[in-house]
N, C-alpha and C positions, 0 to 999 in steps of 0.2 A: 215370504217369511224363513226368516234366519233362523240356525238350530239352537235350542236354548245351550247355553256358553256351560262348560264344565263346573264351575262356582256356581250356578244357577241348579245344574244337577245333584251335587253330593251335598247342597242346601237341604236341598228335598227328600233325599233319604237321611239326614239325621235330626228333620223335625220330629219331636217327640222320643226322641232314643234317650233308653236309659243313662246315667250318668255310670262312666264304669269304675268299679272300686277300686280305692287305691289299696293296693298287695303289700305295702308297705304297713296301710293302716293294720290289715289284717295278720301280717307275718309278726311282726315287732311281739305282739301278745304271746303269742306262739314262741316264740325266743325265749323270751321272756320265762316263761311258766317250764320249759324246757331246761336252761340253763338254775333256776332253781328247785326243780326235781336232782340233777343232779349234784347242787352241793349238798339237799338233802342227806342224800344215799351215803356221800360222803362223808359226811359227817358221823355217817351212824355204821361206815364199815369199818372190820378188823383192821390194824395195821398190817401194811403189805410187806413184808420182807426185801431189806434189799440185799442179795446176798452173792457171794462170790460165787464163779460153777464150783462142780466137783472137781477137785483136784488128787491125784493118782500118787499111793505112798508105796514102801515095798511091800505092805501086808496091808492093804486096804484104799479107802478112799473118806476126802475130808470134804465136808460142807462145811463153809464159814457164814454163820447166817447172824453175824453180828453186822447191827446197823449203822453209817456213818453217820446218821443224823445224829443229833442230842437226843437224850435217852430221857424220855418223862420221869415225872415225879414217882421214885417208887419205892413199894411198898415190902418190908422184910418179910412182911405176913404172908401165909397162901393167899392169894386172892381167887376164887372162882372165875374158869373163860366166861368172857360175856356172850351172851345166844349167838352174836352171829360169829364169834371165835369157833364158839363151839359146832353151830351147824357148819363152818366152811372146812373144819375138820373133819368130822362125821362125817360127811360128805367126800371127800376124800376115802376116808376109813370104808365106807360101802363100798366104794370102787373095788378097792382090794380083796373086799371080803369075796365078792363073784369072781374076782381074777384068777384069786388065790387059791379058791374053792378044789379043785383039782388035786394041787399041792398041799394041801393043809398045811400052812404056813401059821404058826402060834407066836408069837411074842410074850416073853413074860416082860415086865417093868418092876426097877428096886434103885435105890437112892444108895448110894455107900455113903452119906453123912449121915450121923445120928443127929438129925434135923428135923422140926415137926412139919416147916413148911414143903422139904423137901421129901417127905413122905406124903404128905398130901397130893403134893404135885406130880406124883408118880401113880398114886393111889388113883387120881381122874382121869391118867393115860389108860391104868391098866381096868377101869371102869368102860372108857371108851372102849375100849380092844374088846371086851369080853362082850359089850353089846354088839359086837357086831363077828361075835365068833372065831377071834382073832386071839385072845387071852390065854397063854402057856400058865402053868401051876407052878411051876420051877424056874428058877433063876440059877444062873452058874456063878460060881465063886466070884470073890472079889479077885484071885489072881489070875483069873483068868484075864482081866484086865486089865494089867498091870504096865502092859508096853505101850499103852495110849495116855500117861500122863496127863498131857494139857488138854483133852478133853471134857468138854461139857455136859455132852451126851454122848455112849457109846453103845452103836448096833453091831453086836457081834454074830458072825454070822461061817457059813461053810463056803471058801471061793464060789461055789458054784452058785449059792442065792445071793449075789452079788448085785443082782439087776433089781429083784425083789427089796434086798434091803437099802437099795438107793430109792425105792418107790416108798418105799416105809418113810425113811429121813426126810422127805418131799412134803409127804401129805404131813408131819410135824413142823413142816418150818415156820406156816406163821403162829406158833405158838413157842418157837424160841428164839431168844435173839444168844447167841454162843457158836460154840466150835461143835459141830456133830461129825463125830467119828464111826465110819463104818470098818470093823476090825475083820479081816478074814484068816480064820481059826480052821484048821485041820479036826482038833478036839472037838468042832461044836455038833452038837447033836444035828443031823440034816433034819430040815424043814422047821426049825426052832431058831429063832431069833432071841439072845438075849440081850433089851436094852436096861442100859444102868447110867443115871443120874450122879450126874458127877459134883458136888460141893452144892455149895446153898444158893440157890437162884433169888431173885429179888424181882415182883412182882409190878406191872403198869396198872393201871383203873381196869382195865377190861382183861384181865390174868397173863398176859405175853409173860413166860419166866426168862428176865436176864441174868445173864452170870458174868462175874466181872471178869475184865480182861486179863488175862495174868500175865501179858507184858506191862 
């Protein structure tokens, strides 16, 4: 008697076997759900700054936060930061609060222009800094910032505090579209950063401050 053929052997094992589910049928809905999730998150996320790296100057650093993309519709009146933008900046400030605790760094904020929108923007920053024990009560005089005539935001500090001033500038980056200048001054108080808002910013729908390009 001859042995059963391979085809007979295989067919015997396949009788009654459950059909193999299609991987494509299972995965396509998952990919679609993931894509939809990313799209929703993207629509609600704050603007991400596309900025040039910090560049050195004779007595400080400059961070160009101007966006090369077309500016959105801007409002000359102050617009408070959106919840997402506030959370992003506050999260960075919370990290600085822990990192700077031993150094006792304090930051003052003031506008140089007699503008309600600039004053409200400065007040918002001061409030956030205060919530993380980083706010100072006194501000340097306007003359102290004179050497940074073209900047939109100036952070004045001791040269030895340059690294921390850079951290502060990057923490503020999501909130500003303009030039942030770090001004080193031996006349500055140790452990204090004086932050000055220059000119009159305009605001996007989610509270990002856009400063006009002087050029």
